[in-house]
Each structure stands twice: as C-alpha cells, then as structure tokens.
N, C-alpha and C positions, 0 to 999 in steps of 0.2 A: 332385862327391858324389851328386847326384841321379841320375845314372847308377848308380852303384855300388848304391844302393838300390832302383831299379827293376830292374836285373840281379838283385840277391840275393833280392828279392821275387818276382817272376816264375819265377827258377829254381827257388825254393823249392816254389812251386805245381806247376811241371811236373815236378819231382823226386817230390813226392809222387803225382801221377797215374802216372809210371813206376814207383814203387815198387808202386802197387797193382796195375798191369799185372802187374809180374814175380813180387810175391810172395803174390798173392792169385789166386782163380779168377773174380774178377770181371771180366766182359767191359768192353770199351773203352768200349761204349755205356751201360753203367751209370755208369761212372766220368764220362763227359760230363756224363750227366742229373744225377748228384750235386754235381757242380760248379755247374751252371745252379742248382741247388736253393740251394745254399750262397749264391751270388750274390743270390738272390731273398730268402733268410731275413736275410742281412747287411743288405740294402737296407731291409726290412720293419722290421727294429727299428732303423735308424738309425744302424748302425755303419758300414757301405758307404764314406760319402762321408768321414768323417774317415780312413779308411785310404785312401781313393783321394788325399784330399789330400796325404798322405804318402808314398804308394807310387806314385803316378801311374801309367804304363803297366804297371806290374809286376803289378798287379791290376785294370786295366781291360782289357788285350790278352787274356789268358786268358779261356777261356769263362765266369769268374766274373764278368766284367765284362759279359756278354751277359745273364746271368741278373739282375744290378741294373739293367742298363737296361729289361729286360722290367718287373721290378716298379716300377721308377720311372714307367714310361708307363702302368704299368695302374692304380698309384695316383692319379696326376694326373687321368687320364680319368675315373675312377671319382668324383673329386671335383666334376669340372665337367659330366659327364655322366650320371652314376649308375651303376647296375648294368650296362649295355650297355658303358659305358666301360671297366668292369673288365676285361670280355672282350677290348675291341678296344683299348684303349691302348697294351699291351706290343707287339702288332704294329705298329701306327703309330708307335712310339718306334724301333723297330728294323729298319723296313723297308728302310731304305737299305742296312744291313749283310746283310739276307737276300737283297735283289734282287742286290748285288754277289756274293754266294756263289752265287747260281743261274745268273748270266751268265758267272762264270769258271769254273764247274762244266761249263758248256755249251762254252765254248772250249775248254777241256782235253779235253774228250771228242772234240772234232773235231780235235783235233792228236795225241793219244796212243791207243793203243789199249789197254783194258784185258784182262788176264788173269787166271784164277781160280788160287788158291793151292792147292797141292797138300799 
C-alpha cells in the first residue's frame, strides 16, 4: 500500500508539472523554481514533515523535497549559527545531492554529445 501512495502522490506532482508545461506559457525553469519554493514554504510552515511521513518518496524525490531540505538546513543552521547559518545551512544540508548532480552531469557530458534544438 505504501508503494501505491508513493506512486500516486509523486505521479500527481509530476502530472501537475507536465500540465503546467503543456497548457501554459510558463518555462520549465520557472516551474522548477516554483516547485522548489513550494517545498521551502511547506517546510517553513511545518506541513512538509507530516506529508513526508505519509507520502515518503512521493514527495521527497521530486524537486519539492529538495526545496524542503534547503529550508530545513537553513532553519537548523540559523538556530545554531545565527544569520550566517541561514545563508549557508541550506547548501550544507543539500551538498551531497548537489555534488552528485554535478559529477553525473560531467560524466554524461563526456559520454554523450549535446545538440541544439531546432
């Protein structure tokens, strides 16, 4: 049953993103940023963790989970390090994921050759 909820909630989030791409003039980059901000807001108001307990990877794996991780790291570091921690905590909390994305992007750039869209 857990897999069903993960699939349904993650699928709904992805479907929302696809619908925004297909039916609006909003660019993919703006949709990405919007989803990150949604994750930050959900974490800031304390709603993300209860949703995450229920939805698990369905909410954590999409970009909304990244936004929540940024917010959680920034809030924790702000409490322990003050104002400077508010700026650095998000990156400390998500450094592993960011590093993995950069490394994999580099590897795939070496393997595949990009082409411009026409």
